[in-house]
C-alpha positions in Angstrom: -7.6 10.7 23.2 -9.8 13.5 22.9 -13.2 14.0 24.8 -16.3 14.2 23.0 -17.0 18.0 24.6 -13.8 19.2 23.4 -13.8 17.5 20.0 -17.6 19.0 19.9 -16.5 22.5 21.1 -13.8 21.5 18.0 -16.1 20.8 15.7 -19.0 23.8 16.1 -15.9 26.2 15.8 -14.9 24.7 12.4 -18.5 24.8 11.3 -19.1 29.0 12.8 -18.3 31.1 9.4 -20.4 28.4 6.9 -18.7 24.9 6.4 -21.6 22.6 5.9 -19.5 19.9 7.5 -17.2 19.5 9.8 -14.5 17.1 10.7 -11.4 16.2 13.9 -8.7 13.2 13.5 -6.8 12.8 16.0 -3.7 10.6 16.1 -1.3 9.1 18.3 1.2 6.8 17.3 4.3 4.8 18.5 6.7 4.3 16.0 10.2 2.2 16.8 13.0 0.9 14.1 15.6 -1.6 14.8 18.0 -1.4 12.3 21.3 -4.8 11.8 24.0 -4.4 9.9 25.8 -7.7 9.4 23.7 -8.9 12.3 25.2 -6.1 14.4 22.8 -3.5 15.5 23.1 -0.4 13.9 20.3 1.9 15.2 17.3 1.9 17.7 14.7 4.6 16.4 11.9 5.5 18.2 8.9 7.9 17.4 6.2 9.4 18.4 3.7 11.2 16.7 0.6 12.8 18.2 -1.5 16.0 16.8 -4.8 16.5 15.5 -6.3 17.4 12.0 -9.0 19.6 11.1 -10.9 19.8 7.8 -14.1 21.5 7.0 -16.5 21.4 3.6 -18.3 23.6 2.0 -19.5 22.8 -1.2 -16.8 20.8 -3.0 -14.3 23.8 -1.6 -12.4 22.1 0.9 -10.1 23.6 4.1 -7.7 21.8 5.9 -5.5 22.3 8.9 -3.2 20.5 11.8 -1.8 21.1 14.9 1.2 18.8 16.4 0.0 18.3 19.9 -3.6 17.2 21.3 -3.9 19.8 24.3 -7.4 21.8 24.2 -6.2 25.3 23.5 -4.0 23.7 20.7 -6.9 21.1 19.1 -9.5 24.5 19.2 -7.3 27.0 18.1 -6.9 24.7 15.3 -10.4 24.7 14.8 -10.8 28.4 14.4 -8.2 28.6 12.1 -9.7 26.1 10.0 -12.9 28.5 9.7 -10.9 31.7 9.0 -11.0 30.6 5.3 -14.4 31.2 4.8 -16.8 34.1 5.7 -20.2 33.5 6.0 -22.3 33.9 8.9 -24.0 30.5 10.5 -26.7 29.3 12.5 -25.3 25.4 14.3 -27.8 23.4 14.9 -26.6 21.3 18.3 -24.3 18.3 17.3 -25.0 14.9 18.7 -21.7 12.7 19.1 -22.6 8.8 18.9 -19.8 6.4 19.9 -19.7 4.1 17.4 -17.5 0.5 17.9 -17.1 -1.1 13.9 -15.0 -4.5 15.3 -11.9 -5.4 14.8 -11.1 -7.8 12.4 -7.5 -8.1 13.0 -6.4 -9.2 16.2 -3.0 -9.2 17.8 -1.2 -11.9 20.0 1.1 -9.8 21.3 1.3 -5.7 21.6 5.1 -5.5 20.0 5.9 -2.5 22.7 5.7 -5.0 25.3 8.0 -7.2 24.6 12.2 -6.1 24.9 14.0 -5.4 22.4 17.1 -8.3 22.8 14.3 -10.6 21.4 13.5 -8.4 18.3 17.1 -8.4 18.1 18.0 -11.3 18.3 15.2 -13.4 16.2 16.9 -10.4 13.2 20.6 -12.1 13.7 19.6 -15.0 13.0 18.3 -13.6 9.8 21.2 -11.7 9.1 23.2 -14.5 9.8 21.6 -17.1 7.5 21.8 -14.4 4.6 25.7 -13.9 5.3 26.3 -17.5 5.3 24.4 -18.1 2.3 27.5 -17.2 -0.4 31.2 -16.4 -0.1 30.2 -13.6 -2.5 27.2 -11.7 0.2 29.1 -8.9 1.0 26.9 -6.7 3.3 23.9 -8.0 4.8 20.8 -5.2 6.5 18.2 -6.3 8.3 15.4 -4.3 9.8 12.3 -4.7 12.5 9.2 -2.5 12.2 6.3 -1.6 14.9 4.3 0.8 14.5 1.0 1.2 17.0 -1.3 3.4 16.0 -4.2 5.1 17.2 -6.6 7.5 15.7 -10.0 8.6 16.5 -12.1 10.5 14.5 -15.5 12.6 15.0 -17.5 13.9 12.2 -20.4 16.7 12.4 -22.8 13.9 11.2 -22.2 12.9 14.6 -19.8 10.1 14.3 -17.2 9.7 16.6 -15.2 6.6 16.3 -11.6 4.9 17.4 -9.9 2.7 15.9 -5.9 0.7 16.9 -3.8 -0.5 13.9 -0.9 -2.4 15.1 1.3 -3.7 12.2 5.2 -5.1 12.0 7.1 -6.5 9.7 10.4 -7.5 8.9 12.7 -6.6 5.8 16.1 -7.8 4.6 18.3 -7.1 1.9 22.0 -8.6 1.3 24.5 -7.5 -1.3 26.4 -9.9 -3.3 30.1 -8.4 -4.7 32.5 -9.8 -7.7 35.2 -8.4 -9.8 33.9 -4.9 -8.5 30.1 -5.5 -9.3 27.6 -5.6 -7.2 23.6 -7.2 -7.0 21.4 -6.7 -4.5 18.2 -9.0 -3.4 15.8 -8.3 -0.7 12.4 -9.9 1.6 10.1 -7.4 3.6 7.0 -9.3 4.8 4.7 -7.2 6.9 1.3 -7.7 8.3 -1.6 -5.8 10.7 -0.4 -8.4 13.8 2.1 -8.3 16.5 5.2 -10.1 17.8 3.3 -12.9 16.7 4.5 -12.2 12.9 7.8 -13.6 13.6 6.3 -17.3 14.1 4.6 -17.1 10.5 8.1 -16.6 9.1 11.9 -19.3 9.4 14.4 -16.3 9.5 17.2 -18.6 8.2 14.5 -19.3 5.3 14.3 -15.1 5.2 18.2 -14.4 4.7 18.5 -16.7 2.3 16.1 -16.3 0.0 17.8 -12.4 -0.1 20.9 -13.9 -0.8 19.9 -16.1 -3.3 18.4 -13.3 -5.3 21.4 -11.5 -5.3 23.8 -14.3 -6.0 21.9 -15.0 -8.7 21.7 -11.9 -10.4 25.3 -11.4 -10.0 25.9 -14.5 -12.8 23.0 -13.5 -14.5 23.3 -12.1 -18.3 20.5 -9.8 -20.3 17.7 -10.3 -22.4 17.4 -8.4 -25.8 14.7 -5.6 -25.3 11.9 -5.7 -27.4 8.1 -6.5 -27.4 7.5 -10.1 -26.2 4.8 -11.7 -23.7 5.5 -12.0 -20.5 4.8 -14.2 -17.6 4.1 -12.1 -13.9 4.6 -14.5 -11.1 2.0 -13.5 -8.2 3.0 -11.9 -5.2 4.8 -8.4 -5.5 4.5 -9.2 -9.1 1.0 -7.2 -8.3 2.7 -3.7 -7.8 2.3 -3.1 -12.2 -1.9 -3.3 -11.6 -1.5 -1.6 -8.5 0.8 1.5 -10.0 -0.5 1.2 -13.7 -4.3 1.0 -13.3 -4.8 1.5 -9.7 -4.1 4.8 -9.3 -6.2 5.9 -12.2 -8.8 3.9 -9.9 -8.8 6.6 -7.0 -11.3 9.0 -7.6 -8.2 11.4 -6.7 -7.5 11.7 -10.1 -11.3 10.0 -11.0 -13.3 13.0 -10.1 -10.5 15.4 -11.7 -10.9 14.0 -15.1 -7.4 12.7 -14.2 -7.3 9.4 -14.9 -7.1 6.6 -17.9 -10.8 5.6 -16.7 -12.6 8.5 -16.0 -16.1 8.2 -16.9 -16.0 4.3 -18.0 -17.7 3.1 -15.6 -20.2 -0.6 -17.0 -17.2 -0.5 -19.7 -15.1 -3.0 -20.5 -11.7 -1.7 -19.8 -10.0 -4.9 -19.5 -9.4 -8.0 -20.9 -12.4 -10.7 -20.1 -9.9 -13.0 -17.5 -9.5 -10.1 -15.6 -11.3 -9.3 -12.5 -9.2 -7.0 -9.9 -10.1 -6.0 -6.0 -9.8 -3.3 -3.0 -10.8 -5.6 -0.4 -9.5 -3.2 2.8 -11.4 -6.3 5.3 -8.8 -8.8 4.5 -7.8 -10.3 8.1 -4.6 -9.1 9.4 -3.4 -7.9 5.7 -1.0 -5.5 6.0 -3.0 -2.6 3.8 -5.8 -3.7 6.5 -7.9 -1.1 8.4 -11.7 -1.4 10.1 -12.5 1.6 9.4 -10.9 4.1 6.7 -9.2 8.3 8.0 -12.7 9.4 7.6 -14.6 7.1 9.9 -16.3 4.8 7.0 -16.0 0.9 7.4 -14.2 -0.8 5.5 -15.2 -2.6 2.2 -14.8 -5.6 -0.5 -14.9 -3.2 -3.4 -14.3 -4.9 -6.8 -13.1 -2.9 -9.2 -13.1 -4.9 -11.7 -15.4 -7.7 -13.0 -14.6 -10.0 -16.2 -13.2 -7.3 -17.4 -15.7 -4.4 -16.8 -15.6 -1.3 -14.8 -17.6 -1.9 -11.5 -16.7 1.2 -9.2 -13.8 3.2 -9.0 -12.1 3.5 -4.9 -14.2 7.3 -3.2 -13.5 9.6 -0.4 -16.1 12.3 0.8 -15.0 15.2 -0.7 -14.3 13.4 -4.4 -17.6 11.7 -3.8 -19.0 15.0 -2.7 -17.5 15.8 -7.5 -18.9 12.5 -8.2 -21.8 12.6 -6.7 -21.2 9.1 -5.6 -20.3 7.7 -2.3 -17.6 7.0 -0.4 -15.8 3.2 -0.4 -14.5 3.2 2.7 -11.5 4.2 0.8 -10.2 7.1 2.4 -6.5 7.1 3.8 -3.2 9.5 5.4 -0.5 8.5 6.6 -0.8 11.2 9.4 -2.8 13.9 11.1 -0.9 16.6 9.2 -2.2 15.0 5.7 -5.6 15.5 4.6 -6.9 12.5 3.9 -8.4 10.9 0.2 -9.3 8.3 -1.9 -6.3 5.3 -1.5 -5.8 1.5 -2.3 -5.8 -0.8 0.6 -5.1 -4.9 -0.5 -5.5 -4.3 -4.1 -4.9 -8.2 -6.4 -5.9 -9.4 -9.1 -8.7 -12.3 -8.3 -7.7 -16.3 -9.4 -8.7 -17.4 -12.8 -8.2 -20.7 -14.4 -5.0 -20.8 -15.8 -3.0 -23.6 -14.7 1.0 -22.6 -14.3 2.5 -24.5 -16.1 0.3 -23.9 -19.0 1.0 -20.0 -18.6 5.0 -21.2 -18.9 4.6 -23.8 -21.5 2.6 -21.3 -23.8 5.5 -18.6 -24.5 8.2 -19.9 -27.2 10.6 -17.0 -26.2 9.5 -14.0 -23.8 10.7 -13.0 -20.0 9.7 -14.6 -16.6 9.4 -11.7 -13.9 9.6 -13.8 -11.1 10.8 -10.6 -8.0 9.2 -6.7 -9.5 10.8 -3.9 -7.9 9.2 -0.2 -7.8 8.7 2.1 -10.9 7.4 4.7 -12.2 3.5 5.9 -13.2 1.1 9.3 -14.7 -2.3 8.0 -13.7 -3.1 10.3 -16.4 -2.3 8.4 -19.0 -1.5 5.1 -17.3 2.0 5.5 -18.9 4.9 3.2 -16.4 8.1 1.8 -16.4 9.1 -0.9 -13.9 12.4 -2.8 -12.7 12.4 -6.5 -12.8 14.4 -7.5 -9.5 14.7 -10.9 -10.5 14.2 -12.0 -14.0 14.7 -15.9 -16.5 13.9 -15.9 -20.1 11.5 -18.2 -21.2 12.6 -20.5 -24.1 10.7 -22.9 -25.7 7.8 -23.0 -23.1 10.5 -23.4 -19.3 12.3 -21.3 -17.8 15.7 -20.6 -18.5 18.8 -18.1 -17.6 18.5 -15.6 -15.3 18.7 -12.2 -16.7 19.0 -8.8 -15.1 18.6 -5.2 -15.8 15.0 -6.2 -17.5 12.3 -3.6 -17.4 8.6 -3.4 -18.1 7.4 -0.3 -20.3 4.1 0.5 -21.2 0.6 1.6 -20.5 -2.0 0.8 -17.7 -4.9 0.9 -20.3 -3.3 -1.1 -22.4 -1.8 -3.7 -20.4 -4.7 -5.3 -18.4 -6.3 -5.8 -21.7 -3.4 -7.9 -22.8 -3.3 -9.6 -19.8 -4.9 -13.0 -21.5 -3.6 -16.1 -19.4 -4.5 -15.9 -14.9 -3.5 -18.3 -12.9 -4.9 -20.2 -9.1 -2.3 -19.8 -7.1 -3.1 -15.7 -5.6 -0.2 -13.9 -3.2 0.4 -10.8 -1.5 3.6 -8.7 -1.0 3.8 -5.9 0.8 4.8 -2.4 0.3 4.4 1.3 1.1 2.0 3.7 -1.4 3.3 7.1 -1.7 0.4 9.6 -3.1 -1.3 12.8 -1.8 -2.1 11.9 1.2 1.2 10.8 2.5 2.5 6.8 2.5 1.2 3.8 3.3 0.7 0.5 4.5 -0.4 -1.1 1.3 -0.8 -5.0 -0.1 -0.8 -6.0 -4.1 -1.3 -9.6 -5.1 -2.1 -11.8 -7.9 -1.9 -14.8 -9.7 0.7 -16.0 -11.9 0.0 -14.2 -14.7 1.0 -13.7 -18.6 0.5 -10.2 -20.8 0.3 -11.5 -23.9 2.6 -8.4 -25.7 5.0 -5.5 -23.4 7.5 -3.7 -24.0 11.1 -4.7 -22.4 13.7 -2.5 -21.7 16.9 -3.9 -21.4 20.0 -4.2 -24.0 
């Protein structure tokens, strides 16, 4: 994307007014979304994202800027503008850029852009038709195929010069079931750091039927009575509870400024002894995986909590300076327009020793959260509120009738203390996570778990 000579001159200009560190991040991304409504092609949107972000440090002071062009004059002007924020004189030693190859743990068999749109549309049409034919109460189905080809270049005044290419694909479908003027929705959304071979992993008819089954089930569901009770949260996307209620509070973005419920608690017990939580960006072909982060640090497996004890945080370079700690390969950004900061990759609760049947059997009366939805959290306090997209009453140790409108309400530091049973069947779900550095792809995951006591919103 950019020559070493151009990058080297941009770094020199960025350092010219006293910065002690400079970084160039260049990007060229192809983004395509194909949308079908009622099995008919609705839109095909193509976008090209291309530009450069330049950042400098002076101690723990940070200045960043961007330009929506990779032309040499735009890159150099951006570097000069960023440098204007400082006003000291500087003697710049020679910058020696050494190219580093970090390899690729995420091989792609078929690049999506090399395949005709018609092939992708045919697959998504199968998904939509299966969803529509599932039940007469299904009134609308929307299907989407997403492909992203994300190329980045990172160079720093420390001598790093590295490039990476990230290809991701995702299939999503949503179904609406209607009766007597009432609507309920269901959906699926698997994705991976793969190309067209992702489609081989999923039967399109099964995906469509799964989305519609959830919608129809919830259309005929009653309501659970609000109260405090034990809850069993299913694997896969159930891990969104940990991601939101605890994961964001373990990012240096909030920890370094003391705005986290877990700040200053390294080495202390913050969770039930059955809880081990990991953020691992090295999982082959996982949706949230990276070879290097957006500062050029290799991705790694970070054990955040081990048997209830807080072991580390997720750390980027700037917040690492503030905390006196090294980067954990956790710096991420949506695009060149955002400054990177510490973010999650693939975050999950590790497998335990409890059997699924024992977890359900242990609950006399409570809620089985089969599919979790979205929610909100305050990282400083850990207070959260999450919707349950598909839930069932547990009565006398058995999963009984479906219920809708349930929500889980609590505090992150309390809920992980109350996880007293952890199953063996870890699965992950895909999502997009929004924070200070924009929206990025992340996996969440866990086995089936039991929260001994949590507030359930309902009727």
